[in-house]
KEKE-3310 file (N, C-alpha, C; in steps of 0.2 Angstrom, whole numbers, plus 5000, padded with zeros to 4 digits):
npx = (4927:4936:4944:4954:4959:4966:4975:4983:4988:4995:5005:5012:5017:5026:5035:5040:5046:5055:5064:5071:5066:5059:5042:5042:5053:5050:5038:5044:5052:5042:5035:5024:5012:5016:5007:4996:5002:5004:4989:4986:4994:4988:4976:4966:4964:4960:4971:4974:4977:4988:4994:4997:5006:5016:5021:5025:5036:5044:5047:5054:5049:5040:5023:5014:5019:5016:5002:5004:5000:4998:5006:5005:4993:4983:4979:4967:4961:4963:4955:4942:4941:4941:4929:4919:4922:4917:4904:4899:4900:4893:4886:4894:4905:4910:4913:4924:4933:4935:4942:4953:4958:4961:4971:4982:4984:4990)
npy = (4964:4972:4962:4959:4971:4971:4961:4965:4976:4970:4963:4974:4979:4967:4967:4979:4978:4967:4974:4981:4994:5008:5013:5027:5030:5024:5032:5045:5043:5042:5053:5055:5055:5047:5042:5040:5029:5020:5017:5012:5000:4993:4991:5000:5010:5015:5013:5022:5017:5025:5027:5014:5011:5021:5016:5003:5007:5014:5004:4995:4985:4973:4978:4967:4960:4965:4961:4947:4938:4925:4916:4921:4918:4904:4888:4885:4896:4903:4898:4899:4913:4914:4908:4915:4928:4922:4921:4934:4939:4946:4940:4945:4950:4937:4930:4938:4935:4922:4923:4929:4920:4909:4915:4917:4903:4898)
npz = (5030:5038:5043:5032:5030:5042:5041:5030:5035:5046:5038:5031:5043:5047:5036:5037:5050:5047:5039:5048:5052:5061:5065:5065:5057:5044:5042:5041:5030:5020:5021:5029:5043:5057:5066:5057:5049:5059:5061:5049:5050:5060:5054:5054:5046:5029:5016:5002:4984:4980:4992:4995:4985:4988:5000:4996:4989:4998:5007:4998:4991:4980:4976:4977:4987:5000:5000:5002:5013:5017:5025:5037:5043:5048:5038:5039:5044:5032:5022:5029:5028:5014:5011:5017:5009:4996:4999:4999:4987:4972:4957:4946:4952:4957:4945:4941:4951:4950:4938:4942:4951:4943:4935:4944:4948:4937)
capx = (4933:4942:4950:4959:4964:4971:4980:4987:4992:5000:5010:5016:5022:5030:5040:5045:5051:5061:5068:5074:5064:5053:5036:5044:5057:5046:5034:5048:5054:5036:5033:5017:5011:5017:5000:4993:5006:5001:4983:4987:4998:4983:4970:4961:4964:4960:4975:4972:4982:4994:4998:5001:5012:5023:5022:5029:5043:5048:5049:5058:5047:5036:5016:5011:5022:5011:4997:5006:4999:4995:5010:5003:4986:4983:4976:4960:4958:4962:4949:4936:4940:4939:4922:4916:4921:4912:4896:4897:4900:4887:4888:4900:4912:4912:4916:4930:4937:4937:4948:4959:4961:4964:4978:4987:4986:4994)
capy = (4969:4973:4957:4959:4977:4970:4956:4969:4981:4966:4961:4979:4979:4962:4969:4985:4975:4963:4978:4985:5001:5009:5016:5034:5031:5023:5038:5050:5042:5043:5059:5055:5056:5040:5040:5037:5023:5015:5015:5007:4993:4990:4989:5005:5015:5011:5017:5023:5014:5029:5025:5007:5012:5024:5011:4998:5010:5015:4997:4993:4978:4974:4979:4961:4957:4967:4956:4941:4936:4918:4914:4925:4914:4897:4887:4885:4903:4907:4894:4903:4919:4913:4906:4922:4931:4919:4922:4940:4942:4945:4936:4949:4949:4931:4929:4941:4933:4916:4924:4931:4914:4905:4918:4916:4897:4896)
capz = (5026:5043:5043:5026:5032:5048:5038:5026:5041:5049:5033:5031:5049:5047:5032:5041:5056:5044:5036:5054:5052:5065:5061:5065:5051:5039:5041:5039:5023:5016:5023:5032:5050:5061:5068:5051:5048:5064:5060:5043:5052:5064:5051:5055:5040:5023:5013:4995:4980:4979:4997:4995:4981:4992:5006:4994:4987:5004:5010:4994:4990:4975:4979:4979:4994:5005:5000:5003:5020:5018:5031:5043:5046:5047:5032:5041:5043:5025:5020:5031:5025:5007:5010:5018:5002:4991:5001:4999:4980:4968:4951:4942:4956:4958:4939:4942:4957:4947:4932:4945:4954:4937:4932:4950:4948:4930)
cpx = (4938:4947:4956:4963:4969:4977:4985:4992:4998:5006:5015:5020:5028:5036:5044:5049:5057:5066:5073:5071:5058:5048:5039:5048:5053:5041:5038:5050:5048:5034:5025:5017:5012:5011:4996:4996:5003:4994:4982:4989:4992:4976:4964:4960:4964:4965:4973:4979:4987:4998:5001:5007:5018:5025:5027:5036:5047:5051:5054:5056:5042:5028:5013:5013:5018:5005:4998:5006:4997:5000:5008:4996:4987:4979:4969:4957:4957:4956:4942:4935:4938:4932:4918:4916:4917:4905:4894:4897:4895:4890:4894:4906:4914:4915:4923:4935:4939:4943:4953:4964:4965:4971:4983:4989:4990:5001)
cpy = (4971:4968:4958:4966:4976:4965:4961:4973:4976:4963:4967:4980:4974:4964:4974:4982:4971:4968:4982:4992:5001:5012:5024:5034:5030:5029:5044:5049:5044:5050:5060:5055:5048:5038:5037:5030:5018:5013:5010:5000:4990:4989:4994:5010:5011:5015:5017:5018:5019:5028:5019:5007:5015:5020:5006:5000:5011:5009:4994:4985:4979:4974:4972:4957:4959:4964:4948:4939:4930:4915:4917:4922:4907:4894:4887:4891:4906:4904:4898:4910:4919:4912:4912:4927:4929:4920:4929:4942:4941:4942:4939:4948:4942:4929:4932:4937:4926:4917:4926:4924:4910:4908:4917:4908:4894:4897)
cpz = (5031:5043:5038:5028:5037:5045:5034:5031:5044:5044:5032:5037:5049:5042:5034:5046:5052:5041:5041:5054:5057:5061:5060:5057:5045:5037:5039:5031:5019:5016:5024:5039:5052:5064:5063:5050:5053:5064:5054:5046:5056:5061:5052:5050:5033:5017:5005:4991:4980:4986:4998:4990:4985:4997:5002:4991:4992:5007:5005:4992:4984:4979:4982:4986:5000:5006:5001:5010:5022:5024:5037:5047:5045:5040:5033:5041:5036:5021:5022:5028:5017:5006:5012:5012:4997:4992:4999:4992:4976:4962:4948:4946:4957:4951:4939:4945:4954:4941:4936:4948:4949:4935:4938:4949:4942:4930)
residu = (UNK:UNK:UNK:UNK:UNK:UNK:UNK:UNK:UNK:UNK:UNK:UNK:UNK:UNK:UNK:UNK:UNK:UNK:UNK:UNK:UNK:UNK:UNK:UNK:UNK:UNK:UNK:UNK:UNK:UNK:UNK:UNK:UNK:UNK:UNK:UNK:UNK:UNK:UNK:UNK:UNK:UNK:UNK:UNK:UNK:UNK:UNK:UNK:UNK:UNK:UNK:UNK:UNK:UNK:UNK:UNK:UNK:UNK:UNK:UNK:UNK:UNK:UNK:UNK:UNK:UNK:UNK:UNK:UNK:UNK:UNK:UNK:UNK:UNK:UNK:UNK:UNK:UNK:UNK:UNK:UNK:UNK:UNK:UNK:UNK:UNK:UNK:UNK:UNK:UNK:UNK:UNK:UNK:UNK:UNK:UNK:UNK:UNK:UNK:UNK:UNK:UNK:UNK:UNK:UNK:UNK)
# end
């Protein structure tokens, strides 16, 4: 799970950098502590859905863009991550994952 938090955090940092914003400025816009934002970007915090929505709004991006980190890692790493996920899923979660993947590839 830590890997995913790190990937999301790195993606948020990448978007912030692309927008030319400092951590301090983004934290100010969001009315949060810059240390908390730093921890999110380093994958050390587990942001709530509300915080992710707030981040997307402050960065002026769609929520899905913060989860679009495929270009941040190699295909090999993506396949290894997917393989690890599959091993950790129980039957119900596996069924849900397949439904989500089907929806994405359609």
